[in-house]
MITI-29625 format. One record per residue (C-alpha): z, y, x; residue number from 1. Coordinates in steps of 0.5 Angstrom, whole numbers, plus 500, padded with zeros to 3 digits. Layout:
% MITI-29625
+-----+-------+------+-----+
!  up ! north ! east !  nr !
+-----+-------+------+-----+
!   Z !     Y !    X ! NUM !
...
+-----+-------+------+-----+
END
This chain:
% MITI-29625
+-----+-------+------+-----+
!  up ! north ! east !  nr !
+-----+-------+------+-----+
! 470 !   580 !  607 !   1 !
! 472 !   587 !  607 !   2 !
! 478 !   589 !  611 !   3 !
! 477 !   596 !  611 !   4 !
! 474 !   601 !  606 !   5 !
! 473 !   609 !  606 !   6 !
! 474 !   614 !  601 !   7 !
! 471 !   622 !  601 !   8 !
! 476 !   627 !  599 !   9 !
! 477 !   634 !  600 !  10 !
! 471 !   635 !  604 !  11 !
! 474 !   630 !  609 !  12 !
! 474 !   622 !  609 !  13 !
! 480 !   617 !  609 !  14 !
! 479 !   610 !  612 !  15 !
! 484 !   605 !  610 !  16 !
! 484 !   598 !  614 !  17 !
! 488 !   592 !  613 !  18 !
! 492 !   590 !  620 !  19 !
! 497 !   585 !  619 !  20 !
! 502 !   581 !  614 !  21 !
! 508 !   578 !  614 !  22 !
! 515 !   576 !  610 !  23 !
! 521 !   580 !  610 !  24 !
! 526 !   576 !  613 !  25 !
! 532 !   580 !  610 !  26 !
! 531 !   579 !  603 !  27 !
! 534 !   575 !  598 !  28 !
! 528 !   573 !  595 !  29 !
! 521 !   572 !  597 !  30 !
! 518 !   579 !  599 !  31 !
! 511 !   579 !  603 !  32 !
! 509 !   586 !  607 !  33 !
! 502 !   588 !  608 !  34 !
! 501 !   594 !  613 !  35 !
! 495 !   598 !  612 !  36 !
! 493 !   604 !  617 !  37 !
! 490 !   610 !  614 !  38 !
! 486 !   615 !  618 !  39 !
! 484 !   622 !  617 !  40 !
! 477 !   625 !  619 !  41 !
! 474 !   631 !  618 !  42 !
! 467 !   633 !  620 !  43 !
! 463 !   640 !  618 !  44 !
! 470 !   643 !  616 !  45 !
! 476 !   647 !  618 !  46 !
! 481 !   642 !  620 !  47 !
! 487 !   641 !  615 !  48 !
! 493 !   637 !  615 !  49 !
! 492 !   632 !  609 !  50 !
! 498 !   630 !  605 !  51 !
! 498 !   623 !  602 !  52 !
! 503 !   622 !  596 !  53 !
! 505 !   618 !  590 !  54 !
! 502 !   612 !  593 !  55 !
! 503 !   606 !  587 !  56 !
! 499 !   599 !  587 !  57 !
! 498 !   592 !  585 !  58 !
! 496 !   586 !  589 !  59 !
! 492 !   581 !  586 !  60 !
! 489 !   574 !  588 !  61 !
! 482 !   571 !  587 !  62 !
! 481 !   565 !  584 !  63 !
! 475 !   562 !  581 !  64 !
! 471 !   569 !  581 !  65 !
! 477 !   572 !  578 !  66 !
! 483 !   577 !  580 !  67 !
! 490 !   575 !  578 !  68 !
! 495 !   580 !  578 !  69 !
! 501 !   578 !  583 !  70 !
! 506 !   584 !  583 !  71 !
! 507 !   591 !  585 !  72 !
! 505 !   594 !  592 !  73 !
! 511 !   598 !  594 !  74 !
! 510 !   603 !  600 !  75 !
! 515 !   604 !  605 !  76 !
! 514 !   611 !  606 !  77 !
! 514 !   616 !  599 !  78 !
! 509 !   620 !  603 !  79 !
! 505 !   622 !  610 !  80 !
! 502 !   627 !  613 !  81 !
! 495 !   626 !  617 !  82 !
! 492 !   631 !  622 !  83 !
! 485 !   631 !  624 !  84 !
! 483 !   624 !  627 !  85 !
! 490 !   622 !  626 !  86 !
! 492 !   615 !  624 !  87 !
! 499 !   612 !  621 !  88 !
! 501 !   605 !  619 !  89 !
! 504 !   604 !  612 !  90 !
! 507 !   598 !  610 !  91 !
! 507 !   596 !  603 !  92 !
! 511 !   590 !  600 !  93 !
! 511 !   586 !  594 !  94 !
! 516 !   582 !  591 !  95 !
! 515 !   575 !  589 !  96 !
! 519 !   569 !  586 !  97 !
! 519 !   561 !  588 !  98 !
! 516 !   560 !  581 !  99 !
! 510 !   565 !  583 ! 100 !
! 509 !   562 !  589 ! 101 !
! 508 !   555 !  586 ! 102 !
! 503 !   558 !  582 ! 103 !
! 500 !   561 !  588 ! 104 !
! 499 !   555 !  591 ! 105 !
! 496 !   552 !  585 ! 106 !
! 491 !   557 !  585 ! 107 !
! 489 !   557 !  592 ! 108 !
! 487 !   550 !  592 ! 109 !
! 488 !   549 !  599 ! 110 !
! 484 !   555 !  601 ! 111 !
! 485 !   561 !  605 ! 112 !
! 489 !   567 !  601 ! 113 !
! 484 !   572 !  598 ! 114 !
! 487 !   578 !  596 ! 115 !
! 485 !   585 !  593 ! 116 !
! 490 !   591 !  594 ! 117 !
! 489 !   596 !  589 ! 118 !
! 492 !   603 !  591 ! 119 !
! 493 !   610 !  587 ! 120 !
! 495 !   616 !  591 ! 121 !
! 495 !   624 !  591 ! 122 !
! 491 !   627 !  597 ! 123 !
! 492 !   635 !  598 ! 124 !
! 491 !   640 !  603 ! 125 !
! 498 !   641 !  606 ! 126 !
! 501 !   647 !  604 ! 127 !
! 495 !   648 !  599 ! 128 !
! 498 !   645 !  592 ! 129 !
! 492 !   647 !  589 ! 130 !
! 487 !   643 !  593 ! 131 !
! 489 !   636 !  591 ! 132 !
! 486 !   630 !  588 ! 133 !
! 488 !   623 !  585 ! 134 !
! 484 !   618 !  589 ! 135 !
! 484 !   610 !  588 ! 136 !
! 482 !   605 !  593 ! 137 !
! 481 !   597 !  593 ! 138 !
! 481 !   593 !  599 ! 139 !
! 479 !   586 !  599 ! 140 !
! 483 !   582 !  605 ! 141 !
! 484 !   575 !  607 ! 142 !
! 490 !   571 !  610 ! 143 !
! 487 !   564 !  613 ! 144 !
! 491 !   558 !  610 ! 145 !
! 493 !   556 !  617 ! 146 !
! 497 !   563 !  618 ! 147 !
! 499 !   562 !  610 ! 148 !
! 502 !   555 !  611 ! 149 !
! 505 !   555 !  618 ! 150 !
! 508 !   561 !  618 ! 151 !
! 509 !   565 !  612 ! 152 !
! 511 !   560 !  607 ! 153 !
! 516 !   558 !  612 ! 154 !
! 518 !   565 !  613 ! 155 !
! 519 !   566 !  605 ! 156 !
! 523 !   559 !  605 ! 157 !
! 518 !   556 !  601 ! 158 !
! 516 !   549 !  601 ! 159 !
! 512 !   546 !  596 ! 160 !
! 514 !   539 !  597 ! 161 !
! 519 !   534 !  594 ! 162 !
! 524 !   532 !  599 ! 163 !
! 526 !   525 !  600 ! 164 !
! 534 !   525 !  602 ! 165 !
! 537 !   519 !  606 ! 166 !
! 544 !   518 !  609 ! 167 !
! 545 !   520 !  616 ! 168 !
! 546 !   512 !  618 ! 169 !
! 539 !   511 !  617 ! 170 !
! 538 !   515 !  623 ! 171 !
! 531 !   516 !  627 ! 172 !
! 528 !   509 !  624 ! 173 !
! 528 !   513 !  617 ! 174 !
! 526 !   519 !  619 ! 175 !
! 519 !   517 !  622 ! 176 !
! 517 !   515 !  615 ! 177 !
! 520 !   522 !  612 ! 178 !
! 516 !   526 !  618 ! 179 !
! 509 !   522 !  616 ! 180 !
! 510 !   524 !  608 ! 181 !
! 512 !   531 !  610 ! 182 !
! 506 !   532 !  614 ! 183 !
! 502 !   529 !  609 ! 184 !
! 505 !   535 !  604 ! 185 !
! 503 !   540 !  610 ! 186 !
! 496 !   537 !  610 ! 187 !
! 495 !   538 !  602 ! 188 !
! 497 !   545 !  603 ! 189 !
! 492 !   546 !  608 ! 190 !
! 487 !   542 !  604 ! 191 !
! 486 !   537 !  609 ! 192 !
! 485 !   531 !  605 ! 193 !
! 482 !   526 !  610 ! 194 !
! 488 !   528 !  614 ! 195 !
! 493 !   527 !  608 ! 196 !
! 490 !   520 !  607 ! 197 !
! 492 !   518 !  615 ! 198 !
! 499 !   521 !  614 ! 199 !
! 500 !   517 !  608 ! 200 !
! 497 !   510 !  611 ! 201 !
! 502 !   512 !  617 ! 202 !
! 508 !   513 !  612 ! 203 !
! 507 !   506 !  609 ! 204 !
! 506 !   502 !  615 ! 205 !
! 512 !   505 !  618 ! 206 !
! 516 !   503 !  612 ! 207 !
! 513 !   496 !  612 ! 208 !
! 516 !   496 !  619 ! 209 !
! 523 !   499 !  617 ! 210 !
! 523 !   494 !  612 ! 211 !
! 522 !   488 !  616 ! 212 !
! 527 !   491 !  622 ! 213 !
! 532 !   491 !  616 ! 214 !
! 532 !   483 !  615 ! 215 !
! 527 !   483 !  609 ! 216 !
! 522 !   479 !  612 ! 217 !
! 518 !   473 !  611 ! 218 !
! 512 !   469 !  614 ! 219 !
! 505 !   469 !  610 ! 220 !
! 499 !   465 !  612 ! 221 !
! 493 !   468 !  611 ! 222 !
! 486 !   465 !  613 ! 223 !
! 490 !   460 !  617 ! 224 !
! 494 !   465 !  621 ! 225 !
! 501 !   466 !  620 ! 226 !
! 504 !   473 !  620 ! 227 !
! 511 !   477 !  619 ! 228 !
! 511 !   481 !  613 ! 229 !
! 516 !   485 !  609 ! 230 !
! 519 !   481 !  603 ! 231 !
! 519 !   485 !  597 ! 232 !
! 522 !   480 !  593 ! 233 !
! 528 !   480 !  597 ! 234 !
! 529 !   487 !  598 ! 235 !
! 529 !   488 !  590 ! 236 !
! 533 !   482 !  589 ! 237 !
! 527 !   480 !  584 ! 238 !
! 521 !   476 !  585 ! 239 !
! 517 !   479 !  579 ! 240 !
! 518 !   486 !  581 ! 241 !
! 517 !   485 !  588 ! 242 !
! 511 !   482 !  587 ! 243 !
! 509 !   488 !  583 ! 244 !
! 511 !   493 !  589 ! 245 !
! 508 !   488 !  594 ! 246 !
! 501 !   489 !  590 ! 247 !
! 502 !   496 !  589 ! 248 !
! 503 !   497 !  597 ! 249 !
! 497 !   493 !  599 ! 250 !
! 492 !   497 !  594 ! 251 !
! 495 !   504 !  596 ! 252 !
! 494 !   502 !  604 ! 253 !
! 487 !   500 !  602 ! 254 !
! 486 !   506 !  598 ! 255 !
! 488 !   511 !  604 ! 256 !
! 485 !   506 !  610 ! 257 !
! 480 !   509 !  614 ! 258 !
! 473 !   508 !  611 ! 259 !
! 476 !   507 !  604 ! 260 !
! 472 !   513 !  602 ! 261 !
! 466 !   512 !  607 ! 262 !
! 460 !   516 !  604 ! 263 !
! 464 !   521 !  600 ! 264 !
! 469 !   527 !  601 ! 265 !
! 476 !   526 !  599 ! 266 !
! 477 !   531 !  593 ! 267 !
! 484 !   534 !  591 ! 268 !
! 485 !   528 !  586 ! 269 !
! 484 !   523 !  591 ! 270 !
! 489 !   527 !  595 ! 271 !
! 494 !   527 !  589 ! 272 !
! 494 !   520 !  588 ! 273 !
! 495 !   518 !  595 ! 274 !
! 501 !   523 !  596 ! 275 !
! 504 !   521 !  589 ! 276 !
! 503 !   514 !  590 ! 277 !
! 506 !   514 !  597 ! 278 !
! 511 !   518 !  596 ! 279 !
! 514 !   514 !  590 ! 280 !
! 513 !   508 !  594 ! 281 !
! 517 !   511 !  600 ! 282 !
! 522 !   514 !  595 ! 283 !
! 523 !   507 !  591 ! 284 !
! 524 !   502 !  597 ! 285 !
! 528 !   507 !  602 ! 286 !
! 533 !   508 !  596 ! 287 !
! 534 !   500 !  596 ! 288 !
! 535 !   500 !  603 ! 289 !
! 541 !   504 !  603 ! 290 !
! 544 !   501 !  597 ! 291 !
+-----+-------+------+-----+
END
C-alpha cells in the first residue's frame, strides 16, 4: 500500500505523503479531513521557490478492484509556496452524508477503508509565471478498520445500527441485553463475524435470564432433569405464539453457539442472519416486558 508518491516538475521533485485523517467536529454534516505533506526537493539546479496553486481533487474508494467516487477533495489553503527542501502540510476535506456513509459501509464489507486521492494543481516558479506546469498525482492510502469503526465513525456521529429503545424503568437489567446487541453490531462493522456470534449468544442468554427474573418462568423436565426456563407462552399471552418464539429462540441459540460452525468460516450471510434474528427476538420480547 503506497502512502506517498513523487512527481517531477520544473527541474525539481515534489514528494507527497499521506500522514493522518480525522473527522471535522465543527461541521453540521459528516466531513472527513485528510492531511497530506508536500516536500519540495531540488538537485543539480539553481534553487527556487515552488508555488503550488489551483488545487482540486477527488476521493475514491476501492471496492472489488474498482474505484468508486466518494466526493470532492477541497484544500484548506488555496496556494502554498515551498522553498528548497521545505515541507508543508495541507489538510483536504470531503463532505459526505449519512446515506453515503451507509453505502461506504456496504462497500467496505468489514475491511479496511482503501482510498485513492486524485489531485490536480499548477506548479510554477515563484515570480516566474512563464515557468508553470499543470500536474496530477494519485495517492493510494488506507484507514485501518479499527480506526474507522472505533474513532472516525463515532466522530462523524454515524452508527450503522438500529437502536433498541427501552424505558428507563427497566434499568440495568435491560441495558445488559442492549449492550450485547450493540457489541454485535460493532463486530459486524469490524468484520469479526465469529465474535458477533458470541455477542448474539450473550444477548439471548441475558434475555432469557431477564424474562425469568420478571416472573415469566416455568419448570421443564429434560432427560429426567428439572430446570427453570422462560415461559414464552405466558410472556406473549398466547400458547401457540409462545411455542413458536420458544423454538426460534432455541434454534437461534444453537446457530450462534460455539462449535456450531466448526470446520467452516463464519461468512457475512451467517452474520446477517444471526444479528437480524437476535435483534428481532430481543426487540419483540423486550417490548412485551414493558407493555
